[in-house]
LOVONU-854576 format. One record per residue: x, y, z of N, C-alpha, C in turn; residue in three letters. Coordinates in nm, 2 decimals. Each point is the difference from the previous one (the first is absolute). Layout:
N
      n.x      n.y      n.z     ca.x     ca.y     ca.z      c.x      c.y      c.z   residuo
        X        Y        Z        X        Y        Z        X        Y        Z       ALA
...
//
This chain:
307
      n.x      n.y      n.z     ca.x     ca.y     ca.z      c.x      c.y      c.z   residuo
     6.07     7.58     7.92     0.07    -0.03     0.13    -0.03     0.10     0.12       UNK
     0.05    -0.03     0.12     0.00     0.09     0.11     0.10     0.08     0.01       UNK
    -0.04     0.13     0.04     0.06     0.11     0.00     0.08    -0.01     0.13       UNK
     0.13     0.06    -0.02     0.11    -0.03     0.12    -0.05     0.11     0.10       UNK
     0.01    -0.08     0.12    -0.05     0.14     0.13     0.13     0.08     0.04       UNK
     0.00     0.14     0.01     0.06     0.08     0.05     0.06    -0.07     0.11       UNK
     0.13     0.07     0.04     0.05    -0.04     0.13    -0.04     0.09     0.08       UNK
    -0.05    -0.05     0.17    -0.08     0.11     0.10     0.06     0.06     0.03       UNK
     0.00     0.14     0.03     0.07     0.10     0.07     0.02    -0.03     0.12       UNK
     0.12    -0.02     0.05     0.03    -0.03     0.15     0.05     0.18     0.09       UNK
    -0.13     0.02     0.08     0.07     0.13     0.04     0.07     0.00     0.13       UNK
     0.09     0.07     0.03     0.10    -0.03     0.08     0.05     0.17     0.07       UNK
    -0.10     0.06     0.09     0.02     0.10     0.05     0.11     0.05     0.07       UNK
     0.05     0.11     0.03     0.08     0.05     0.08     0.14     0.01    -0.06       UNK
     0.01    -0.01    -0.11     0.13     0.03    -0.07     0.03     0.13    -0.06       UNK
     0.04     0.10     0.08     0.01     0.12    -0.07     0.17     0.03    -0.02       UNK
     0.07    -0.06     0.04     0.12     0.00    -0.05     0.10     0.12     0.02       UNK
    -0.05     0.08     0.09     0.03     0.10    -0.01     0.18     0.04     0.07       UNK
     0.08     0.01    -0.11     0.15    -0.04     0.02     0.05     0.14     0.07       UNK
    -0.05     0.14    -0.03     0.04     0.13     0.04     0.00     0.06     0.15       UNK
    -0.06    -0.13     0.08     0.01     0.07     0.13     0.07    -0.09     0.06       UNK
     0.05     0.05     0.15     0.09    -0.08     0.07     0.02    -0.08    -0.01       UNK
    -0.09    -0.12     0.05     0.00    -0.16    -0.06     0.04    -0.04    -0.09       UNK
    -0.05     0.07    -0.15     0.02    -0.01    -0.12     0.15     0.01    -0.04       UNK
     0.06     0.12     0.06     0.13     0.03    -0.03     0.08    -0.09     0.08       UNK
    -0.03    -0.04     0.12     0.08    -0.11     0.07     0.02    -0.14    -0.06       UNK
    -0.10    -0.04    -0.07    -0.03    -0.11    -0.10     0.15    -0.02    -0.10       UNK
    -0.03     0.12    -0.08     0.05     0.04    -0.12     0.16     0.00     0.05       UNK
     0.02     0.05     0.12     0.16     0.02     0.02     0.06    -0.14     0.00       UNK
    -0.10    -0.09     0.11     0.06    -0.15     0.01     0.03    -0.07    -0.14       UNK
    -0.12     0.06    -0.13     0.06    -0.12    -0.10     0.10     0.07    -0.10       UNK
     0.01     0.11     0.05     0.10     0.08    -0.07     0.16    -0.08     0.10       UNK
     0.00     0.02     0.09     0.13    -0.05     0.08     0.02    -0.17    -0.03       UNK
    -0.13    -0.06    -0.05     0.01    -0.14    -0.03     0.05    -0.03    -0.12       UNK
    -0.03     0.08    -0.11     0.05     0.01    -0.16     0.14     0.08    -0.01       UNK
     0.07     0.05     0.08     0.14     0.03     0.01     0.06    -0.13     0.06       UNK
    -0.06    -0.05     0.11     0.06    -0.13     0.05     0.03    -0.09    -0.11       UNK
    -0.11    -0.03    -0.06     0.01    -0.10    -0.09     0.09     0.00    -0.13       UNK
     0.01     0.13    -0.01     0.17     0.06    -0.14     0.12    -0.03     0.06       UNK
    -0.02     0.03     0.13     0.16    -0.03     0.05     0.02    -0.11     0.02       UNK
    -0.11    -0.07     0.04     0.06    -0.18     0.01     0.03    -0.03    -0.13       UNK
    -0.11     0.03    -0.08     0.04    -0.07    -0.17     0.14     0.06    -0.03       UNK
     0.04     0.10     0.00     0.12     0.07     0.01     0.13    -0.08     0.06       UNK
     0.00    -0.02     0.13     0.08    -0.09     0.07     0.03    -0.12    -0.04       UNK
    -0.10    -0.09    -0.06    -0.03    -0.13    -0.04     0.07    -0.01    -0.14       UNK
     0.02     0.11    -0.06     0.07    -0.02    -0.16     0.12    -0.05    -0.01       UNK
     0.02    -0.10    -0.09     0.13    -0.09    -0.02     0.08     0.10    -0.06       UNK
    -0.02     0.08    -0.16     0.13     0.13     0.05    -0.08     0.15     0.01       UNK
     0.03     0.01     0.11    -0.05     0.10     0.10    -0.02     0.18    -0.09       UNK
    -0.08     0.06    -0.01     0.02     0.12    -0.09     0.07     0.10     0.12       UNK
     0.03     0.09    -0.05     0.07     0.11     0.10    -0.10     0.10     0.06       UNK
     0.03     0.01     0.11    -0.09     0.06     0.09    -0.09     0.13    -0.08       UNK
     0.09     0.07    -0.07    -0.04     0.12    -0.07    -0.13    -0.03    -0.10       UNK
     0.06    -0.13    -0.08    -0.10    -0.04    -0.08    -0.11    -0.08     0.03       UNK
    -0.01    -0.08     0.12    -0.13    -0.06     0.07    -0.08     0.13     0.06       UNK
     0.05     0.12     0.04    -0.06     0.11     0.03    -0.08     0.05    -0.11       UNK
     0.04     0.00    -0.11    -0.10     0.06    -0.10    -0.08    -0.10    -0.05       UNK
     0.01    -0.12    -0.01    -0.09    -0.08    -0.01    -0.11     0.00     0.10       UNK
     0.03     0.00     0.10    -0.09    -0.02     0.12    -0.06     0.13    -0.01       UNK
     0.05     0.11     0.01    -0.08     0.11     0.00    -0.12     0.04    -0.11       UNK
     0.05    -0.09    -0.16    -0.07     0.00    -0.08    -0.11    -0.08    -0.01       UNK
     0.01    -0.10     0.10    -0.10    -0.11     0.02    -0.11     0.05     0.10       UNK
     0.04     0.09     0.10    -0.05     0.05     0.11    -0.11     0.12    -0.09       UNK
     0.07     0.07    -0.03    -0.06     0.12    -0.12    -0.15    -0.07    -0.06       UNK
     0.05    -0.09    -0.08    -0.10    -0.09    -0.06    -0.09    -0.04     0.08       UNK
    -0.01    -0.09     0.10    -0.06    -0.05     0.13    -0.09     0.10     0.04       UNK
     0.03     0.12     0.03    -0.04     0.12     0.05    -0.14     0.03    -0.07       UNK
     0.06     0.01    -0.14    -0.08     0.03    -0.11    -0.10    -0.07    -0.07       UNK
     0.00    -0.17     0.07    -0.08    -0.05    -0.03    -0.10    -0.03     0.10       UNK
     0.03     0.03     0.15    -0.07     0.01     0.09    -0.10     0.09    -0.03       UNK
     0.03     0.15    -0.03    -0.03     0.07    -0.01    -0.14     0.01    -0.11       UNK
     0.05    -0.07    -0.11    -0.15    -0.04    -0.11    -0.07    -0.08     0.08       UNK
     0.06    -0.12     0.04    -0.08    -0.08     0.09    -0.12     0.08     0.11       UNK
     0.04     0.06     0.06    -0.10     0.08     0.13    -0.11     0.08    -0.11       UNK
     0.10     0.10    -0.10    -0.12     0.08    -0.06    -0.09    -0.06    -0.06       UNK
     0.00    -0.15    -0.07    -0.10    -0.07    -0.07    -0.08    -0.06     0.09       UNK
     0.04    -0.02     0.13    -0.07    -0.07     0.12    -0.09     0.15     0.04       UNK
     0.01     0.11     0.02    -0.05     0.10     0.05    -0.11     0.03    -0.11       UNK
     0.06     0.00    -0.11    -0.11     0.06    -0.13    -0.08    -0.12    -0.01       UNK
     0.03    -0.12     0.00    -0.14    -0.12    -0.05    -0.07     0.01     0.13       UNK
     0.04     0.03     0.10    -0.08    -0.06     0.13    -0.10     0.12     0.02       UNK
     0.05     0.14    -0.02    -0.08     0.12    -0.04    -0.11    -0.02    -0.11       UNK
     0.05    -0.03    -0.12    -0.10    -0.02    -0.10    -0.08    -0.11     0.04       UNK
     0.03    -0.11     0.05    -0.11    -0.10     0.04    -0.05    -0.01     0.14       UNK
    -0.03     0.15     0.06    -0.04     0.01     0.15    -0.10    -0.02     0.00       UNK
    -0.10    -0.04    -0.06    -0.14    -0.08     0.00    -0.04    -0.11    -0.04       UNK
     0.15    -0.08    -0.05    -0.02    -0.12    -0.03     0.05    -0.11     0.11       UNK
    -0.01    -0.12    -0.03     0.05    -0.08     0.14     0.22    -0.01    -0.07       UNK
     0.01     0.04    -0.11     0.14    -0.02    -0.02     0.07     0.17     0.03       UNK
    -0.03     0.00     0.10     0.05     0.16     0.09     0.12    -0.01     0.11       UNK
     0.06    -0.12    -0.01     0.08     0.00     0.12     0.15     0.00    -0.04       UNK
     0.07     0.14     0.01     0.13     0.01    -0.05     0.12    -0.04     0.05       UNK
    -0.02    -0.07     0.09     0.09    -0.11     0.08     0.03    -0.14    -0.11       UNK
    -0.11    -0.03    -0.06    -0.02    -0.13    -0.11     0.05     0.07    -0.13       UNK
    -0.04     0.11     0.00     0.03     0.07    -0.13     0.14     0.01    -0.02       UNK
     0.06     0.04     0.10     0.15     0.01     0.03     0.06    -0.13    -0.05       UNK
    -0.02    -0.09     0.08     0.05    -0.14    -0.03    -0.04    -0.03    -0.12       UNK
    -0.09     0.01    -0.09    -0.01    -0.04    -0.10     0.10     0.05    -0.11       UNK
     0.00     0.15     0.03     0.16     0.07    -0.07     0.12    -0.05     0.03       UNK
     0.04    -0.04     0.14     0.12    -0.06     0.02     0.01    -0.16    -0.06       UNK
    -0.09    -0.05     0.02     0.01    -0.18    -0.08     0.02     0.01    -0.15       UNK
    -0.08     0.12    -0.03     0.02    -0.01    -0.18     0.14     0.08    -0.06       UNK
     0.09     0.06     0.12     0.11     0.02    -0.03     0.09    -0.08     0.03       UNK
    -0.02    -0.10     0.12     0.11    -0.09     0.00    -0.01    -0.12    -0.12       UNK
    -0.10    -0.01    -0.02    -0.01    -0.15    -0.11    -0.01     0.05    -0.15       UNK
    -0.06     0.13    -0.03     0.00     0.04    -0.12     0.12     0.14    -0.05       UNK
    -0.01     0.09     0.09     0.08     0.09    -0.04     0.17    -0.03     0.03       UNK
     0.01    -0.05     0.11     0.16    -0.03     0.02     0.02    -0.10    -0.15       UNK
    -0.03    -0.07    -0.04     0.02    -0.09    -0.11    -0.01     0.06    -0.13       UNK
    -0.09     0.10    -0.03    -0.04     0.09    -0.08     0.14     0.09    -0.03       UNK
     0.02     0.04     0.10     0.13     0.10     0.01     0.12    -0.09    -0.04       UNK
     0.01    -0.05     0.08     0.15    -0.09    -0.06    -0.01    -0.06    -0.14       UNK
    -0.11    -0.03    -0.04     0.01    -0.02    -0.19     0.04     0.13    -0.03       UNK
    -0.08     0.09     0.03     0.01     0.15    -0.09     0.13     0.06     0.02       UNK
     0.09    -0.05     0.14     0.12     0.03     0.03     0.13    -0.03    -0.10       UNK
    -0.06    -0.09    -0.02     0.10    -0.11    -0.06     0.01     0.02    -0.11       UNK
    -0.11     0.01    -0.08    -0.02     0.07    -0.14     0.09     0.11    -0.02       UNK
    -0.05     0.10     0.09     0.04     0.13    -0.03     0.14     0.04     0.01       UNK
     0.05    -0.08     0.11     0.15     0.04     0.00     0.14     0.00    -0.07       UNK
    -0.01    -0.06    -0.10     0.08     0.01    -0.12    -0.07     0.08    -0.11       UNK
    -0.07     0.06    -0.01    -0.06     0.12    -0.03     0.05     0.13     0.07       UNK
    -0.02     0.02     0.11     0.02     0.10     0.08     0.19     0.01     0.00       UNK
     0.02    -0.11     0.05     0.16     0.01    -0.04     0.06     0.07    -0.12       UNK
    -0.07    -0.08    -0.12     0.04     0.08    -0.13     0.00     0.17    -0.04       UNK
    -0.15     0.02     0.03    -0.05     0.14    -0.02     0.02     0.07     0.09       UNK
     0.01     0.00     0.13     0.04     0.09     0.12     0.12    -0.01     0.10       UNK
     0.09    -0.13    -0.08     0.13    -0.02     0.06     0.02    -0.04     0.18       UNK
    -0.16    -0.02     0.03    -0.02    -0.01     0.14    -0.02    -0.20     0.02       UNK
     0.09     0.00     0.08    -0.02    -0.18     0.04    -0.07    -0.02     0.13       UNK
    -0.12    -0.05     0.00    -0.06     0.01     0.13     0.05    -0.08     0.12       UNK
     0.08     0.07     0.13     0.03    -0.07     0.08     0.16     0.06     0.04       UNK
     0.04     0.07    -0.13     0.14     0.08     0.01     0.01     0.16     0.03       UNK
     0.07     0.02     0.11     0.01     0.09     0.07     0.15     0.06    -0.01       UNK
     0.06    -0.08     0.02     0.16     0.05     0.04     0.06     0.04    -0.11       UNK
    -0.04    -0.08    -0.13     0.07     0.08    -0.14    -0.04     0.12    -0.05       UNK
    -0.14     0.06     0.09    -0.07     0.10    -0.08     0.09     0.14    -0.03       UNK
     0.12     0.00     0.03     0.06     0.14    -0.03     0.14    -0.02    -0.01       UNK
     0.01    -0.16    -0.04     0.13    -0.03    -0.05     0.12    -0.04     0.14       UNK
    -0.09    -0.04     0.10     0.11     0.03     0.12     0.10    -0.14     0.00       UNK
    -0.01    -0.07     0.07     0.15    -0.09     0.05    -0.05    -0.11    -0.05       UNK
    -0.09    -0.06    -0.03     0.00    -0.11    -0.09    -0.02     0.02    -0.16       UNK
    -0.06     0.14    -0.04     0.02     0.01    -0.12     0.11    -0.01    -0.08       UNK
     0.14     0.02     0.02     0.07     0.02    -0.11     0.08    -0.15     0.04       UNK
    -0.03    -0.09     0.11     0.05    -0.13     0.04    -0.05    -0.10    -0.09       UNK
    -0.12     0.02    -0.04    -0.05    -0.18    -0.04     0.05     0.01    -0.15       UNK
     0.04    -0.11    -0.01     0.04    -0.07    -0.10    -0.07    -0.01    -0.12       UNK
    -0.12     0.05    -0.05    -0.05     0.00    -0.12     0.02     0.10    -0.11       UNK
    -0.02    -0.09    -0.09     0.02     0.08    -0.16    -0.05     0.16     0.01       UNK
     0.06     0.06    -0.10    -0.04     0.15     0.02    -0.15     0.00    -0.06       UNK
    -0.02    -0.05    -0.08    -0.17     0.00    -0.10    -0.10    -0.04     0.12       UNK
     0.06    -0.11     0.10    -0.10    -0.04     0.11     0.01     0.14     0.13       UNK
     0.10     0.06     0.00     0.01     0.08     0.12    -0.11     0.12    -0.08       UNK
     0.04     0.05    -0.10    -0.06     0.10    -0.05    -0.16    -0.01    -0.02       UNK
    -0.03    -0.11    -0.03    -0.11    -0.05    -0.03    -0.10     0.01     0.14       UNK
     0.05    -0.03     0.14    -0.07    -0.02     0.10     0.03     0.07     0.07       UNK
     0.09     0.09     0.03     0.04     0.10     0.09     0.02     0.16    -0.06       UNK
    -0.03     0.01    -0.13     0.03     0.16    -0.02    -0.09     0.07     0.04       UNK
    -0.11    -0.02     0.03    -0.13     0.08     0.06     0.05    -0.01     0.17       UNK
     0.03    -0.09     0.04     0.02    -0.01     0.15     0.14     0.08     0.00       UNK
     0.11     0.02     0.00     0.10     0.06     0.00    -0.01     0.17    -0.04       UNK
    -0.09     0.02    -0.01    -0.07     0.16    -0.03    -0.09     0.04     0.13       UNK
    -0.04    -0.12     0.08    -0.12     0.02     0.12     0.07    -0.03     0.11       UNK
    -0.02     0.11     0.12     0.06    -0.05     0.13    -0.12    -0.12     0.08       UNK
     0.06    -0.07     0.09    -0.06    -0.11     0.01    -0.15     0.03     0.06       UNK
    -0.01     0.10     0.07    -0.17     0.03     0.04    -0.08     0.02    -0.13       UNK
     0.03     0.04    -0.10    -0.06     0.03    -0.11    -0.05    -0.15    -0.07       UNK
     0.14    -0.08     0.01    -0.03    -0.17    -0.05    -0.09    -0.01     0.10       UNK
    -0.02     0.01     0.11    -0.11    -0.04     0.09    -0.11     0.01    -0.04       UNK
    -0.04     0.14    -0.03    -0.09     0.05    -0.03    -0.08    -0.05    -0.14       UNK
     0.09     0.03    -0.07    -0.09    -0.08    -0.14     0.00    -0.13     0.00       UNK
     0.05    -0.08     0.10    -0.01    -0.14    -0.02    -0.15    -0.01     0.13       UNK
     0.00     0.07     0.11    -0.12    -0.02     0.08    -0.12     0.03    -0.10       UNK
     0.04     0.12    -0.07    -0.15     0.06    -0.06    -0.06    -0.11    -0.13       UNK
     0.14    -0.07    -0.05    -0.10    -0.10    -0.10    -0.04    -0.13     0.09       UNK
     0.09    -0.01     0.08    -0.09    -0.14     0.11    -0.17     0.05     0.04       UNK
     0.00     0.12     0.02    -0.17     0.07     0.02    -0.07    -0.02    -0.08       UNK
     0.08     0.04    -0.13    -0.06     0.00    -0.12    -0.08    -0.13    -0.07       UNK
     0.13    -0.14     0.00    -0.08    -0.14     0.03    -0.10    -0.03     0.09       UNK
     0.03     0.07     0.11    -0.09    -0.06     0.10    -0.16     0.04    -0.04       UNK
     0.00     0.14     0.02    -0.13     0.06    -0.07    -0.06    -0.03    -0.11       UNK
     0.08    -0.05    -0.11    -0.08    -0.07    -0.13    -0.03    -0.11     0.01       UNK
     0.04    -0.09     0.10    -0.04    -0.11    -0.01    -0.10    -0.02     0.11       UNK
    -0.01     0.09     0.11    -0.13     0.03     0.13    -0.09    -0.01    -0.11       UNK
    -0.02     0.09    -0.09    -0.10     0.09    -0.07    -0.08    -0.13    -0.03       UNK
     0.11    -0.06    -0.13    -0.08    -0.15    -0.01    -0.06    -0.09     0.06       UNK
     0.09    -0.02     0.13    -0.09    -0.09     0.09    -0.09     0.05     0.07       UNK
    -0.02     0.12     0.01    -0.13     0.06     0.08    -0.12     0.00    -0.10       UNK
     0.02     0.00    -0.07    -0.10    -0.03    -0.13    -0.07    -0.15    -0.02       UNK
     0.08    -0.09     0.03    -0.03    -0.14     0.02    -0.08    -0.02     0.13       UNK
     0.12     0.02     0.11    -0.09     0.04     0.14    -0.14     0.04     0.03       UNK
    -0.01     0.12    -0.09    -0.16     0.04    -0.02    -0.10    -0.05    -0.06       UNK
     0.05    -0.10    -0.08    -0.08    -0.09    -0.08    -0.05    -0.12     0.07       UNK
     0.10    -0.04     0.10     0.01    -0.12     0.04    -0.06     0.03     0.17       UNK
    -0.06     0.13     0.02     0.02     0.05     0.12    -0.10    -0.10     0.12       UNK
    -0.13    -0.06    -0.10    -0.08    -0.09     0.09     0.05    -0.11     0.05       UNK
     0.13    -0.07    -0.08     0.03    -0.13     0.04     0.09     0.06     0.12       UNK
     0.11     0.10    -0.04     0.12     0.00     0.10    -0.07     0.08     0.16       UNK
    -0.09     0.11    -0.04    -0.01     0.04     0.13    -0.08    -0.10     0.10       UNK
    -0.10    -0.06    -0.07    -0.07    -0.09     0.05     0.05    -0.13     0.08       UNK
     0.10    -0.03    -0.07     0.10    -0.09     0.07     0.08     0.03     0.12       UNK
     0.06     0.09    -0.02     0.06     0.10     0.11    -0.09     0.02     0.11       UNK
    -0.11     0.04    -0.01    -0.09     0.06     0.11    -0.05    -0.15     0.07       UNK
    -0.03    -0.07    -0.09    -0.05    -0.16     0.03     0.13    -0.03     0.16       UNK
     0.14     0.01    -0.07     0.10    -0.03     0.11     0.00     0.06     0.10       UNK
    -0.04     0.16    -0.01     0.01     0.06     0.12    -0.11    -0.05     0.09       UNK
    -0.11    -0.02    -0.07    -0.13    -0.06     0.10     0.01    -0.12     0.08       UNK
     0.09    -0.11    -0.10     0.01    -0.12     0.06     0.11     0.02     0.15       UNK
     0.08     0.10    -0.02     0.11     0.06     0.08    -0.06     0.07     0.14       UNK
    -0.09     0.01    -0.02    -0.08     0.09     0.12     0.05     0.18     0.02       UNK
     0.05     0.03    -0.15     0.05     0.11     0.00    -0.11     0.14    -0.02       UNK
    -0.08    -0.03    -0.06    -0.16     0.08    -0.01    -0.01     0.07     0.08       UNK
    -0.01     0.14     0.00    -0.04     0.08     0.13     0.10     0.06     0.11       UNK
     0.14    -0.08    -0.06     0.10     0.03     0.08     0.10     0.08    -0.08       UNK
     0.00     0.11     0.00     0.05     0.12    -0.08     0.14    -0.01     0.03       UNK
     0.05     0.03     0.12     0.17    -0.03    -0.02     0.05    -0.16    -0.05       UNK
    -0.09    -0.10     0.05     0.06    -0.10    -0.03     0.00    -0.03    -0.13       UNK
    -0.08     0.05    -0.10     0.03     0.00    -0.15     0.09     0.06    -0.02       UNK
     0.02     0.14     0.03     0.12     0.10    -0.03     0.11    -0.10     0.02       UNK
     0.05    -0.05     0.14     0.11    -0.08    -0.01     0.05    -0.12    -0.12       UNK
    -0.13    -0.04     0.01    -0.02    -0.15    -0.10     0.06     0.03    -0.13       UNK
    -0.08     0.12    -0.07    -0.01     0.07    -0.13     0.15     0.04    -0.05       UNK
     0.06     0.10     0.17     0.13     0.08    -0.03     0.14    -0.07     0.05       UNK
    -0.02    -0.09     0.07     0.11    -0.08     0.07    -0.02    -0.14     0.00       UNK
    -0.06    -0.06     0.01    -0.02    -0.16     0.02     0.05    -0.05    -0.13       UNK
    -0.13     0.05    -0.10     0.05    -0.06    -0.16     0.11     0.05    -0.09       UNK
     0.03     0.10     0.05     0.14     0.06    -0.07     0.12    -0.02     0.05       UNK
    -0.02    -0.03     0.16     0.13    -0.05     0.02     0.07    -0.14    -0.08       UNK
    -0.08    -0.08    -0.06     0.05    -0.11    -0.10     0.00     0.06    -0.10       UNK
    -0.12     0.06    -0.08    -0.01     0.07    -0.16     0.16     0.07     0.00       UNK
    -0.03     0.12     0.07     0.14     0.07    -0.03     0.12    -0.05    -0.02       UNK
     0.02    -0.09     0.13     0.16    -0.08    -0.03     0.00    -0.11    -0.08       UNK
    -0.12    -0.08    -0.09     0.01    -0.03    -0.11     0.02     0.10    -0.14       UNK
    -0.07     0.09     0.02     0.00     0.12    -0.10     0.13     0.06    -0.01       UNK
     0.06     0.02     0.11     0.12     0.09     0.02     0.13    -0.14    -0.06       UNK
    -0.01    -0.12     0.04     0.08    -0.06    -0.07     0.01    -0.01    -0.15       UNK
    -0.15     0.00    -0.08     0.01    -0.01    -0.09     0.07     0.08    -0.11       UNK
    -0.07     0.16     0.06     0.09     0.11    -0.04     0.10     0.03     0.00       UNK
     0.05    -0.04     0.08     0.16     0.04     0.03     0.08    -0.10    -0.09       UNK
    -0.03    -0.13    -0.04     0.07    -0.07    -0.10    -0.05     0.08    -0.16       UNK
    -0.07     0.04    -0.02     0.01     0.09    -0.11     0.05     0.18    -0.03       UNK
    -0.01     0.05     0.13     0.02     0.16    -0.01     0.14    -0.01     0.04       UNK
     0.08    -0.05     0.04     0.14    -0.02     0.05     0.10    -0.01    -0.17       UNK
     0.08     0.04     0.02     0.13    -0.02    -0.15     0.00    -0.13    -0.06       UNK
    -0.02    -0.08    -0.08     0.02    -0.08    -0.04     0.17    -0.04    -0.01       UNK
     0.06    -0.09     0.06     0.14    -0.03    -0.04     0.05    -0.09    -0.12       UNK
     0.05     0.02    -0.10     0.01    -0.01    -0.12     0.14    -0.15     0.03       UNK
    -0.02    -0.07     0.00     0.07    -0.14    -0.02     0.14     0.02    -0.02       UNK
     0.08    -0.04     0.07     0.14     0.01    -0.05     0.06    -0.09    -0.08       UNK
     0.10     0.04    -0.11     0.05    -0.04    -0.07     0.08    -0.15     0.01       UNK
    -0.06    -0.14     0.05     0.09    -0.09     0.05     0.00    -0.14    -0.05       UNK
    -0.14     0.00    -0.14     0.02    -0.12    -0.06     0.01     0.04    -0.15       UNK
     0.06    -0.15    -0.05     0.03     0.03    -0.16    -0.11     0.09    -0.06       UNK
     0.05     0.06    -0.10    -0.11     0.08    -0.08    -0.02     0.14     0.05       UNK
     0.05     0.03     0.13    -0.02     0.14     0.00     0.07     0.08    -0.06       UNK
    -0.04     0.15    -0.03     0.10     0.07    -0.03     0.08     0.07     0.11       UNK
     0.14     0.05    -0.06     0.08     0.11     0.05     0.04     0.06    -0.06       UNK
     0.03     0.13     0.03     0.07     0.09    -0.13     0.10     0.01     0.09       UNK
     0.13     0.09    -0.12     0.12     0.00     0.08     0.01     0.12    -0.07       UNK
     0.16     0.09     0.00    -0.01     0.11    -0.05    -0.05     0.12     0.00       UNK
    -0.09     0.02     0.12    -0.10     0.13     0.00    -0.13    -0.02    -0.02       UNK
    -0.06    -0.11    -0.07    -0.09    -0.04    -0.06    -0.06     0.08    -0.14       UNK
    -0.08    -0.07    -0.06    -0.03     0.03    -0.13    -0.02    -0.09    -0.09       UNK
    -0.07     0.01    -0.14    -0.05    -0.11    -0.07     0.14    -0.05    -0.04       UNK
    -0.04    -0.15     0.01     0.11    -0.07    -0.11     0.14    -0.03     0.10       UNK
    -0.03     0.07     0.13     0.14    -0.02     0.08    -0.03    -0.09     0.12       UNK
    -0.08    -0.10     0.00    -0.03    -0.10     0.08     0.02    -0.13    -0.03       UNK
     0.01    -0.10     0.08     0.03    -0.14     0.01    -0.12    -0.06     0.04       UNK
    -0.06    -0.18    -0.01    -0.04    -0.03     0.10     0.08    -0.07     0.09       UNK
    -0.07     0.01     0.15     0.12    -0.03     0.11     0.00    -0.16    -0.02       UNK
    -0.06    -0.07    -0.05     0.03    -0.16     0.01     0.10     0.00    -0.12       UNK
     0.04     0.09    -0.12     0.12    -0.02    -0.07     0.10     0.08     0.07       UNK
    -0.01     0.09     0.08     0.11     0.02     0.07     0.04    -0.08     0.05       UNK
    -0.08    -0.10     0.09     0.08    -0.06     0.12     0.05    -0.12    -0.07       UNK
    -0.06    -0.03    -0.14     0.06    -0.09    -0.05     0.10     0.00    -0.09       UNK
     0.07     0.14    -0.03     0.11     0.04    -0.06     0.11     0.04     0.13       UNK
    -0.05     0.01     0.12     0.10     0.04     0.12     0.05    -0.17     0.01       UNK
    -0.12    -0.11    -0.01     0.10    -0.14     0.06     0.07    -0.03    -0.12       UNK
    -0.01     0.05    -0.12     0.04    -0.05    -0.09     0.17     0.07     0.01       UNK
     0.03     0.12     0.02     0.12     0.06     0.06     0.05    -0.07     0.10       UNK
    -0.08    -0.04     0.09     0.09    -0.04     0.11     0.04    -0.15    -0.06       UNK
    -0.10    -0.07    -0.07     0.06    -0.13    -0.04     0.14    -0.03    -0.08       UNK
    -0.01     0.14    -0.06     0.13     0.04    -0.10     0.08     0.02     0.08       UNK
     0.00     0.09     0.08     0.10     0.06     0.11     0.06    -0.15     0.05       UNK
    -0.06    -0.12     0.04     0.03    -0.09     0.09     0.10    -0.09    -0.08       UNK
    -0.05     0.00    -0.15     0.04    -0.10    -0.09     0.14     0.08    -0.02       UNK
     0.01     0.10    -0.01     0.17     0.12    -0.02     0.08    -0.06     0.11       UNK
    -0.09     0.04     0.12     0.08    -0.06     0.10     0.06    -0.16     0.00       UNK
    -0.07    -0.10    -0.05     0.03    -0.11     0.05     0.12    -0.01    -0.13       UNK
    -0.03     0.05    -0.09     0.11    -0.03    -0.17     0.12     0.07     0.10       UNK
     0.00     0.14     0.07     0.14     0.03     0.02     0.06    -0.08     0.11       UNK
    -0.10    -0.04     0.07     0.07    -0.09     0.11     0.08    -0.11    -0.06       UNK
    -0.06    -0.07    -0.09     0.03    -0.13    -0.09     0.13     0.07    -0.09       UNK
     0.01     0.07    -0.04     0.14     0.08    -0.08     0.11     0.00     0.10       UNK
    -0.03     0.06     0.14     0.08     0.03     0.07     0.06    -0.12     0.05       UNK
    -0.08    -0.12     0.03     0.05    -0.12     0.09     0.10    -0.07    -0.16       UNK
    -0.07     0.00    -0.09     0.11    -0.05    -0.11     0.10     0.02    -0.02       UNK
     0.03     0.18     0.01     0.15     0.05    -0.05     0.06    -0.02     0.14       UNK
    -0.06    -0.02     0.12     0.06    -0.07     0.10     0.09    -0.12     0.01       UNK
    -0.09    -0.11    -0.05     0.05    -0.11    -0.05     0.11    -0.03    -0.09       UNK
     0.01     0.11    -0.11     0.11    -0.02    -0.07     0.12     0.06     0.03       UNK
    -0.04     0.10     0.10     0.15     0.09     0.04     0.03    -0.14     0.11       UNK
    -0.04    -0.08     0.07     0.03    -0.06     0.11     0.06    -0.12    -0.10       UNK
    -0.04    -0.05    -0.10     0.07    -0.11    -0.10     0.13     0.07    -0.03       UNK
     0.01     0.13    -0.04     0.14     0.04    -0.05     0.09     0.02     0.09       UNK
    -0.04    -0.01     0.12     0.11     0.04     0.12     0.03    -0.14    -0.01       UNK
    -0.09    -0.13     0.03     0.04    -0.12     0.04     0.11    -0.02    -0.12       UNK
    -0.02     0.02    -0.16     0.10    -0.04    -0.09     0.12     0.08     0.00       UNK
//
C-alpha cells in the first residue's frame, strides 16, 4: 500500500510570546483580572452561596493553580521554541496555545477524575476535607454540626489541630501536586502528537492573518482564547474544588443519631416519622375516647336530674 504522507509543516513567524516585557505583563494582568471576575460571578450565581471566607479560600486556591499552569505553559513554549529554533515548529505563541488547549480539554477533566478519586482517601488519611477551611481549628461550625462522633473524628481530627492558613496551604499543595502530575502525563501525549497539534494551530494562525504579527499572536494566545477557556475551566474546577455538601436527612431510610451518637443509638428517620404519626394517632384516639366518655357521663347525670 501507499505510505501515509506526513503533515506539511506550516511556518508562522513572529511568535516569540515575550511575556515578561511591559506589553506582556499588561496582557497577563488583564487575563488575571478576568479570572477573578469569572470566579466572582460564579460565586454570586450560586444557589446555596458559600461564605465569603470559604469562597476566598477556594478562589485563591484556583488562582494559584492557574498561575502555576500558566507558568508551565510559558516554560514549555519557550523551551520547545528554543529547542526547535532551526525548525518550522518554533513559534512560541503556537506552542503556548497547544499547551493551553491541552489543559482545557485534557488536564481539567483528568484533574476532576483524580481529585474525585483521591478526596475520600485524603479525608480518611489526612483528616482534610477539600474546600473546608472554617472548621480547621474547631471553629464556630465545628461543635455545632449535628454529626455522629465517629464521623466528626474521622473528618476533622487533623483539621481541628490546624489553623485555617495551614489547612489552605495543605489543600493548595495537594491541588498543585495533582495538576503537575496530570500535566506531565498530558505533556508526553502532546509531544508525541506535536506534528498534528502544532500544524493545526499554526494553520489557524496563518488563515487568520496573524503570522508576522507578534503582538497580535500574543493577544490571541494569552487573552482572546483564554477568555473563553479560562471561564470554562474555572467553572468545572470550582465544582470539585469546593466542599461537597452532604444531603440532609429528609427522606425515608436516612439515619439519625440520638443521645449523643454512637453505635446502636440510631433509628431510621422514616421509622421515626412513622412512630411520631402513630403516637399522634393514638393521642387523637385517646382524646376522642375521653370526649365520648365525658359526653356519656353528662347525659346520665342529666337523666338522673330529670328523674
